[in-house]
Steps between C-alpha positions, in 0.01 A plus 500: 500500500463352850618669818820294514598611150428863587712475814804362320508819292395747769712348779778347290579613147407870513685573829803310364507715186455822701798412721731375227412773249606747769821348635612386153588861419837431661599386148441854372829606659668571166210735408604760757855408604655757262268773627578404859872512421467852357285617792716365783828565320668162551597232250251237388748230607453612860124544472456158338574346838153623601349254257736224614414563866127500419524160334718369785248608763221362282656156500603499864168634632324232294737237639452600863139614466360184343392350832335829601313522169392136544322595823339834414468639147296797628789631708756420233302685229472806728873499584583470131280797415646725771864413430476522121316834493717650775807408297370670186390813685834507684692521173271786400593690817871439436472649151299792644754591769822372340639853459508533881676168550855381431520259206599214729194548722269518197641175363473325837138612536419363154666173600284501814165589340524339157731218600416391856148620583350456155690173461331355808163600356595328175595169661203471735261612228645264242428177691176611668257412216678198346383219730159665534447477125627143486237412760219675316604343166562143618466343154703764315782599733725596208246749370453627856868578558520636145218747572658610825857537380396633158400821674860549612616502138195688374577785739797606289291513181241717674730724701792558257315735259325665796831568673657631179204734448486620861871580513456731200170653614501531881860413590679219678400599855128526426516168317611319816232667713217434255598138446532435874139617550367301204673181610390550861137500386552189283679304770254599773214371285693175461550488879126539557389227260774233510421182698557125489213254443311420821561129465877549511495716814313226688770243423798732533567429866537125452826509304835382634794736531726543198861387530655792313856376560417180316366703207810720488733200495305315230698473176193549281409823681857628469504424127162672446629796703810528276294483179264766632794717608667478158178583315448812710864607485507478120164673468596787728830547317297607196175630651666746741700647208230462237458869424876580488555189287231608251649850493841345427341306213381830351127494574316826557283586801170402334640169377647426844161557666332261255770236547483530879124450491554198273763342725276555801211333317723202412605486866129473591423253220782279626352504849148399401597288197771281649318463832187387315716254305585321827133399532520336156831331591347350813213353302746311277730412792798719402696681771446877529878549520483445121386863478838608639674292233295675230587841646873431516517343153325804349708756688830323432426491129383861467797640694737288289338632181526857632874456550534421130369848416594853597225727627535790261369357170134469401493119515689497829248742655225249429707228669553728801125553536427127464764426764336738748157351427619139545694577819201686648267213404722242671570729793130540574425133442770398746322686778150367436605136460719495813215446751354226277835318483537528879141389561555191282797397711408620852119512497254781571501531879797735541539636150509865619789424735698287252428742214616786721826322582559429130452870428818569697663422163334818376669692781849391399422538130399858577854563623665336199266542203526865406848514652627263228407758238621785717840331546540428127420860407722638775788293361440664160353180356205515263166327542633205297715391794199517732293287261785246477495460881121467492520230231745293708277524807191397304687197364602398853139533620382287208732220609386524864128500409555191284671323792212596732246337269712188468527476878124544545431230241745260668352560846142504366428784736220644288 
C-alpha cells in the first residue's frame, strides 16, 4: 500500500466514520424518549419537538455552513465535536437537575441542548467529511460517500443496544454523560486526522465564485430537493416512532432491540450499497437519479402491501418488519446518493456548498416527518393512516424523480 492509499484511509475514511458514527446517534431518539418523558414528566408529543428541532438545525446549519466547511474542514470538525458533545451533556444535566426546575424550563433546555446546539454539531459534522472523501476516492466517489454516510446509519445499530443497556444499568443521566465523553474522544481523533489531499488545496484558490441564487432557482435542483425532502419525511415518520410502532404491533423488548439493530443495519447497507451502485451506473451511462426511482418504487410498493394487512397477525408482523427494513434501506440510500447526483449535475468544485443547501430539505423534513405520525396518533388514528400518507408521498416522489431523469436525458446534461 503506497502512502497515498494510506492517507485516504487515515485522513479520509476513518475520520469520516468516526464523525458520522458519533453524530448518527441522533436517530436513537426513540430508544430513550419514553425514559426522558417519565423523568421530566411531560408528554412525549411535547418532547418529540426536540428531535424535530435537532433535524431542523442539522439541515439549516449544513445549508448555511457549506461555504465555511468548503474553506476549512479542521475548524468545522472541531465545531461539530464541541456542539454535538455539549448538546448531549446538556441533556444529561437537565435530567440531573430537573426536580429543581419547572417542567417548562426543563423542556426548553432540552430543546436548546438536544435541538439547537447538538443540531448545529450534526449539520456541520455531516457535510465536513463528504467532499474530502470524494477527493480522496476520485475513481469511486459513490463508494466514498457511501462509506462516509454509512457511519450515520451504522451509529444507530451500534448505539441502540448500548443505550438500552445503559438506561437499565446506570440510568438515563449517566448514559448521556458517558456517551458525551466517548463521542468527544472519537470526534477529536477525527478532527486531528482529517485533511484534504495536498493537490486539491493548491488549486482551491483558483475557483470562481458560486452563483447560489442560480442554483436555488434551477428547476432540476428544486425537483431533487423535493424528492430528497419526501424521502426524509416518510422515513422519519416511521423511524422516529419505530419503537412505539413495534410495541403497538405486539413485539417484546428483546424482539424490538433485534429489529431496531436490523433496521439500522439496513439503513447503513442502503447508504453504502446504493451509493456504490452509482459508480456502476456511471460506467454504463445511466443517470444516478435512477437510484431515487428504485427507492420510491420499492417504498411505494411495500407501504401499499402493508395497508392490505393489519399489524396484529403473524403474517402481518412479518410485513411490518419488511416495511421498516425497506424504508430504512431507501432512507439511507437517499442520503448517500444525493451528493453524487448533485456532483453529476453541478460538478465537484462547490459540492460541499451545494450539498449543504440541498440538506435544508432535511431541516424542513425534521419539522414534518415525525409530526405526521404524531398528528395521526393525536387524532386517534392508527398507524395505518400514517402509512397511507407515506405511500401517497412516495408515489409523488417517484413521479418527480422520473421527470428529473427525463429532463436530464433531454438536456444531455450528464
